[in-house]
N, C-alpha and C positions, 0 to 999 in steps of 0.2 A: 491281362494279368496272368491268365493261365499259361500263356506262352513263356512268361518269365519264370513261372514255377517249373515248367517242363525243362527249360534251359538250366535252372538251378539243379534239378534232379539229375540231369545228364552230367553236370560238373561233379556233383557229389558222388554219383555212381562211379564215375571214372576214378575218383580218389579211392573209393571203397574197393574197386577192382585191383588197383595198385597195392593196397594194403592186403587184399586177399592173396594175391600172388606171392607177396613177401612172406606172409604167414604160412602158406603151403610149402614154400621152399625151406623155410626154417623147420617146419614140421617134419620134413623128410629127414633132417638131421637128428631131431629129437621127437620121434613119433609118440612118445608117452607124455608129452607136455600138455597137461590139461588146459593151461592158459592159452596155448596156441590153438587147440581144438575149439575152445570157446570163442576165440577171435575169428576163426573161420566161420563158425556157425552164426555169430552175430553179424558179420559182414554179409553173409548170404541172406539172413533174415531182414536186414535193413534194406538191401537191394530189392528183395521181394516185396516188402511192405510198402515202400514208397513207389515202387513200380506199379503196384495195383492202384494206388491213389491217383496217379497221374496218367493212367490209361495205357501203361506198358504191360498189357495183359500177357503177351508172349513171354516177357521177362519174368513176370510174377509166377506163371504156371511152370515154366522150366526150372526156375531157381528153387521153387518149392520142392521139386523132386530131389535136387542135390542137397538142399537143407535137411530134408528128411533123413538122408543117409548119415549126415554128420550129426544129427541128433541121436541116431543109434550109436555112433562112435562116442558121443559125449556121455551117453548113458551106459557105456560098457557093453553094448550089444554087438559091436564090430570093432576090429582093430585097424589101425592105419597101415596100409600096405602101399608099395610102389604103384601097383595098378590103380588103387583108389586115388592116389595123388595125380597120376597121369590123367585120369578121367576128369578129376576136379579142375586141373589146369586147363584141359580142353573146354570144360564148362565155363571157366572164366573167359576164355577166348570167344566162345559162342555168345555169352552175355554181352561182351563188348560189341560183337557183330549186331546183335539185336538192338543194342543201345543206339547204334548209328543208323538204324532203319527208320524211315519216316513213319510216324504214327498213322495207323489205319491202312497201310499198304501190306500186301502179302509178303511173307518172309519165307526163306528156305529153312524148313524144319528138319531136313534130312540129317544134318550134323547133330542137332539136338536129340533126335530120336535114337541115333546110334549111341550117343553118350548115355542116355537113360537106359537103353538096353544093356550097355556095359555095366552100369551101376546096379541094375537089377540082378545081374549074374553074381555080384559080390554079396548081395543080401542073402542071409540064410533062407533056404527055400520055404521053410515052415512059416516065415514071416511075410510071404508074398502070396496074395490071392491068385489062384490060377485063372488065366484068361486064354482067349484064342491065340493060336500061334502067330497069326498075322497082325496082332495088336500089341503095341508096347504097353505093358502093364504099368500102372502107377505104383510108386513105392509107398508103403504104409508102415507106420510104426507097429511093432509087435504089441499084442495085448498086454495090459498091465498085470503083473504077477500078484500073487497073494501077499508076498512080502511088501510090495510097493503099496498095495491097498492099506497095509497096516501103517504106512508112513505118509498118509495124506495130510495136507494142511488146508485150513479153511481161512479165507481172507474176506475182509469187508473192503469194498472198493467204491468210492464215490467219484464219478467221472463227470466233471462240470466243464463242458467244452467252451472254448472262446466263442463269443457271439458270431464272429466272422469265419468260423471253421469251414462252413460250406463254400464260402467265397474263395477259400484257399485250396479247394479241390479235394478236401478230406471228407469222407462220409463216416460219421461217428458210428453208424450201425455196423459198418465193416469191422471197426475196432471191437465192438461188443461181440460180434460173431467170432472174432479171433479168440476172445476170452472164453467163449463157449467151447472152442476146440481144445482148451487146456484141461477141461474136466467137467464136473457137474456145476452148473451155474443157474442162479435165479436172478432175474433182472426186473427191477421196478423203476418205471419212469416217473420223474417228478415234474409237475406242471405249475408249481406255485410262482415261478418267475415270468410266466407269460403275461405280457402287458395287455391293457385293453386294446380292442381291435383298431381304434383310431391311432394308437401309438405303436402298433406292431409293424416291424420292417420285415417283409416277406423273406428276404435273403438271410436274415439272422436266425440263429439257433437259440431258443430260449429254454429248451428242455435239458435236464440233466438226469443222470441215472445212478441208482444204487445197485451194485452187483454183489451177490454173495457167491463166492467161488470156492469149490473144493477141488484140489489138484495135487498131484505128486511132483509138479514141475518147479515149485519154489517161486520166490519173489522176483528173481531175475527174469523169468519167463513172462511174468505179468508186466514188468517194466518194459520189456522188449516190445510189447503190443503198442505202448504209448510213446515209443522212442522218438517219433517224428512230431509229436504234438505236446510233449511234456513241458516245453518252455512257454507255451501260449495257453495251456489249459490248467485248470485246477484239478489235480488228481491226488486223492488220498488212498493209500493202501495200508490196511491195518490187519495184522494177524490176530484172529479172534479165538482160535482154538488150535491146540497142538497135541499130536500123538494120541488122539482119541481120548483126552482127559475128561471130556464132557461125559463120557460113558461111566466114569468112575465117580462123578460128582452127583449132587442131588438134582441134576437138571441144569438147564442153561439159564442165563441171566433173564431177569424179568424185563417186561416191555419198557418200563420207565427207565431202567438202568441203561438199556440199549440206546434210547433216545437221548439221554444225558451224555453218554459217551460220544455220540455223533455230533453233539452240539446243537441238536434240534430242540432241546428242552432244557431249561435251567433247573437246578435242584430245588429252588424255591417254588417254582411253578409245579413241580412234581409233588412236593409235600402238600401244597394247597389242594391239589386235585385228589390226593389220596384220602383226604378227610371226608370226601363224598362217597357214599355207598353205591357206586355204580361201577361197571367195567371200566378199567382205566382208559383204554383206547377210545371208548365211546365218549367218555367225559372230555377227553382232550379235544376231540372233534367238535363236540357240542359247544364248548367254550371258545372255539376258534384259536386255541393255543398252538395246535399242530395240524397240518393239513392231513386229509385222509390218506394221501399217497405216502406220506412219511410214516404214518402209523402202519400202513400195509407193509412198507419196506421193513420196518422193525419186526413185524410179525413173521415175515418171510425169513428174515435172518434167524429168528428164534427157532422156527420150525426146521430150517435147513441144517443148522448146526447140530441139532439133536439127532439127526439121522446119518451123520458121516463121521469118519475118523480122519486124522491128519498128522503130518510130520512137520516139525519146525524147519524152515529153510529160508533163512534170512541172509541178505547180502548187505554190505555197507552202503549207505546212501551215496548216490552219485553226486559229485560236485557240479554246481551249475557251470555251464560253458563260459569260459573266460576269453573267448575269441569271437570275432565276427568275420564274415566273408566280405571282401572288398574286391571289386573288379580290378584286374591288373592294369587296365588303362588309367584308372584313377591314381594308382601308385606311380605310374610313369609320369602322369601330369604333375603330381606332387614333386617328384624328383626334378623335373624341368623347372618348376617354380623355385625350388630351393636353389638350383643352379643359378637362376637369374638373380636371386637374392644375394648369393655369394659374390657375384660380379658387382652388384650395386654397393654392397658393403665394402668391397675393396676400393671402389671409387670414393665412398664416404671417408674411408681412412686416409686416402691420399689428400683429399680436400682439407680434412681437419688438421692433418700434420702441417700442411702448407700454410694454413691460416694462423696456427699457433695459439688459438683461443683455448685456454685450459678447460672451460666448460664444454666447449664443442668436442674437444679431444676425449673428455670423460664419457660423453654421450656416445661418441664413435666407438670407444672401447667396449662399452656395454652392449651396443648393437652387435659388435663383432663376437662377443661372448655368446649372446643369444643365437646368433646366426650359426656359429659352430655347433652349438648344442642341437639346434634344429636340423642342421645338415647330418650330424651323426645319427640322430633319431630316425630321420627319414630314410637314410641308407640302411639302418638296421631293420627297418620294417620289411625291406625287400630281401633280407638275408634269409636263406633257407639252408638247412643241413644238407650237405652233399650226399648224405646217405639216401635221400629220396631218389637220387639217380643211381646209386650203387645197387639198390634193390632190383632194378630192372635187369641188371646184367647177370644176376644169378640164373634167371630163366634162360637168358641167351646162352650161357655156358652149359646149362643142363641140356638144352635142345641140340646145340651143335655137337657136343661130345657124343650124344646118342646117335646123331646123324652120321658122324665120322667113325663111329665104333671105338671111341677112345674113352678112357676113364679119367675124368677131370673134375676136380673140386675147386671151389672158389672161396677164398678167404678175404675178408675186408677189415680195414682198420681206419680209424679216424672218421667214421661216418658222421660224427657230430660236428665236424668242421663246417663252418658256414661260408657260403658264397652268395653273391648277388643272384637273384632269380634269373635274370637275363643271361648271366654267365653260365649258370647251370644248364639252361635250355640249349645254349649254343655248344656246350661241351659234350652233349649227348652223342652226336654223330661221330666226332673224332674218337671217343672212347669205344664206340661200337666197332669201328674199323680196326683199332689197335687190338682189342680183345679177340676179334675174329681171326686176325693174323696170328696172334699168340696160340690160339687153339689149333689152327690149321697148319701153320709152318713151325711153330715152336714146340709144342707138346708132341712127343713121339707116340707111336702106337704101343699098347701094353707090352707086346713081345719085345719090341726094340728097347723099351725102358728096362725090362728085366735083363736083357743081354748086356746093357750098359751098367748094370749093377744098381739100378734105381728101383723104386717101388713101381708097381704096375700103373698106379694112378698118378697123374700129374696134378699140379696145383697152379692156379692163377691167383696172384695176390693183387688186390686193388685197394689203395689207401690214399689218404690225404692228410696234410698237416699245414699249419700256418707257417709262413716265413715272411716276417715283416708285413707289408701290405699286399702280399701275394699268398697264393696257396700252391703247394707242391702236390701234384697228383701223380702217384707212382703206380705203374702197371708192371708187374714182374712175373715171370714164369720160370719154372725149373725144367725147361725143355732142352732142346739140342743147342740153342744159342745161334748167333748169326755166323755165317761162313764168310769171314773177312776177305779171304782171297777170291772167293767167287763173286762177292759184291764188287770188289775192286776191278776184277776182269770185266764184269758186265758194264761198269761205269766207264772204263777205258774204251770198251767196244762202242759205247754210245757217245763217246766224246765228252763225257762229263769230267773225266780226270785225265791228266797227262801220264803216259806210260813211264816217263823218266823222272817224274816228281814224286818224292816220298811225302806223304801227308799223314797226320795223326789218325789214329783209329776212329776218333769221334767224327772226323770229316768223311771217312769212308762209310761209316754206318749211316751218316746223314744222307747218303745218296739214295737210301730206300724211300725217301720222301720226294724224289724227283718224279715228275709226271710220267706215267707209263712204265716206271721201273719195276721189274719183277724178275726174280731168279727161279720162279716155279717152273718145273718141267712140263706141267700140264695144268690146264685151267679146270677148276672145280666150281661147284655151286657156291663155295664159300669165298674163294680168293683165287688169285693167279693172273688177273688181267692188268695188274699194275695201276689201278685207279684208286684203291682204298687209302694208301698212305699219302698220296697226293692230296686227297680230301682232308686228311688229318692236318697236314702242313698248312693248307689254306685256312682251315677252321681255327687253328691255334694262332696263326698270324692275325686273323680277324679279331681275335680276343686280345691282341697286343701281348701275347704270351710267347714262350719259347719252349723248344723240345730238346731234350738231351737223351742220347742212347748209349748204353753201356752193355757189353755182352761178353760172356766167356764161353768159348766153344765147349759144348758138352755139359755145361752147367746151367745156362739160362740167359735170359735177356731182361734188362730193366729199361723201361722208357719213363722218363720223368717230364711232366708238363708243369711249367711254371706259369700260373694264371693270375692276373690281377683280381683283387677281391671284388671290384666293381668297375663298370664301364662308364660311370656317370661323372664322378668327381674323384680326383687323385691328388695325393701329395706330390709336389714336384719342386724342381729347382729352376728358378727364373734366371736366365742369363741374357747378356746383351752383346751383340756384334755390330759395331757401327751404330746405326740408329734403329736396328731391328732387334726385336726380342724373340727369344726361343725358350722352350720349356723342355726340361729333361726329367723323366720319371725318377722320383727320389728313391724308389725301391732299389735301383741298381747302383746308385751313387755311393761311393765309399768316402771320398775326401776331395778337397780342392787345394791345389798348390800353385805357386807363382811360376811363371815362365818368363825369364828375362832375355834381353838381347844376347847377353853373354852365354846363357844356357844354350841358345840356338846356335851360337858361333862354335861352342865347344862340341856340339853334336856333329859338326862337319857335314851339314846338309842332310843328315838323316833325322827323321821325326821320332827321336828318342829322348827321353828325359830320365835323369838320375834322381830317383826319389828315395832318399835314405839308403843308398847303396843298391837299390833295385832298379833295373832298366825297364822303363814303361814306354811302350810305343804310343804315339798319340796321333790324332787326326785333326789337322787345322781346319776347323769349320768355316773360317773366313775364306780359305781357298776353295773348299768344296762347294760352297754356295756362291762363289765368285763375287764377294763383297769387296768393293774397291776403295772404301773409305780408308783414311790413314789409320794404321794400326797403332795402338798405344805402346809405350816403352815397356810396360810390364803387362803381360797377359796372364790369364788364369787357365790352369788345366783341371778339368773336372774328371777325376778318375772313377771309372765304373767297372763293375764286374759283369762281363758279358760271357755267359756260358762257361764260367770258370776261368776266364782269361781277363787280366786287368788291362784296360785300354783307356787312354786319356782323350778327352775332347777339348780342344783349345778354343776359348772364347775371350772376348775383350774384358768383360766384367761379369762377376757373379752378383746378381741383385739380391737373392736370398730365397728362402722357402716360399712356396706359393700354393694356395688351394686352387687347383685347375679344374674348371668346368669344361668337360670335353665336348667339342662341337665337331661334327663330321664335315669333311671337305666336300666341295661340289664335284660334280661328275668330271669336270675337266682336270681335277687335281688328285683324283682318287688313286691313280696309278703312279704317282710320284714316289719313288723309292726313298725310304728314310724319313718320311713324314707321315705320321699316323693320324693326325687331326690338328685342330686349332682351338684356341681359347681366346676369349675377349678379356682384356685387362681392364683395370679400374678406370683408366682414362679413355676407354673406348677403342684403343688400338688392338690389333690382332697379333697374337704370338703363335708360331707354329710349334706343334708338339713333335719332338724328334723321336724316331724309333732307333735307338742306338745299336741294337742288334742288326737290323737291316742295313744301317749305315756302314757298319764294320764289314758285313758280308759283301756289300756292293763295292767297297774300296778294295777288298781282297781280290774279288773277281776281276776288277779293272787292272790291278797290278799283275795278276797271272796272265791276263791277256796282253800285257805290255802297253796298256793305254796310258 
């Protein structure tokens, strides 16, 4: 059980580190944003708190130092500077390193000590206790000023832990000690829920606590202490005095009023006891109405509040979490099962239509409706905003621009655009290579930009938008642009292009994705070996996507990636050639027209069709796949948009739209060009999924080679 808790902490800490990095990079742009400062502090506090619970003591102690500095920033004792952000980003990396270290084994503290020493230099010297020169001093908050003492708040806290809190790896005493660190606290333990010894479970916690706390930190700081256990424990936090008002009144509440407020005593019971002429607390205990511990707790509150002043600092109550954590493997299994159900439902529809029974058909249609809803819901569960990937690249741009001595900013748009979780994961590496090349080859040095009449700082734009059942991811820079002539010369030198053939600019620019292709004069630590863009091409092809490149010399380059929303189930067009079925992704299909024998005759042997006055080239799939069945008198042309070019694919029959559950091909067929996968139809037969872009490219290469 502890192993599962540790694994969960590592997952959650990884997410918090990603959020921390994003907040820090945003804070660099708006250093006075209090909300961002609080987000950084809370992320640090959360990592520290749960790290201590699960035995990550190195993380807890190191993070405490960084958290302390940001608490100074939060309280106006320090300002956000580039040096502070540099050190905090390094702290994030060091925490990530510690997170990956096995528990109980020695870790390298040198980087952490260096970071703490750097943070210590940023803290005003008056706020740091002097220590020996060979020791890294811990960071401490400055003493509370007189003005802050005049703004203290006093809180009543009842902390009733879940009975299994110890089994979950949480020590409630650690939480109470954290409360003590916030200010002046009095703690009273309550024992009235401890069962008889024969019913007692040693692993369970039966004790709960009343805490009276006076602090300048406010309610949020108290809630932060319980942030990991708030969903499982009963925690009540009440403001009982504000701005030192008790000093202006006739004293604090009476003992009975406190107990009634807490719910430990009813007003009827209080009135009954007051009729007796004894001390109120003694009478309550004597009659067994309230336990001695509860009376003691109320007396402690009464005495505590009379001796302190406070400031009202309330925050809106946090909403209960509306999400749960589910392992990715379970989601993958769910998608696979939904895919199988889609296939079975297609078979059911075929059988019902063939049988002609109205009742059976009605049931089949209802199952189809429910299956479609289940499919859409299951796919939406795996959808994540692509902004979760974008946030990683701000750090990449920041670090690389500093390494190369360039001034580069990054702007993003469309971060809320959603993509399948699997697609986002596989999109990470291609985007890294594209952005690295934009920074190294695209954006000029500040001096060169000024000479060219540009601002000294360059900009990399990264954005996404929906386009049908695909997403367009755009990476644009305002750099020098691609050198068309140089790329063409290099391609001719390597035999990729013919020296005598004129090709469109898009085909010339596409050569940068060839394996080993590079026009860099020297190899740097960032690029120049000609391997990065090849990785991009293979990665996007693996996603059944496409790449478009547009560039203007001296102005910049735009690379557009067209990516399918999901890799599991797609909308497609089912077609038939002879006895074989094929599937064409519907996202690229524009229309279907007839192709008659007369149309073929009028083309005089060329694969061209006249569609409403426009000449459309087409590919006879029957010939490409060498299908020898007798061709029908009237064929169908499926016209698709491939990289901005309209191309037709000739088939025998268009069956109609189809929900395609994608199945990967076996090892023997993975390298077949033009086929990206397969699907199982309702009758159990297999249909191949065609990659129209690769088909077009393969045929063009064959024609150029004279095959």
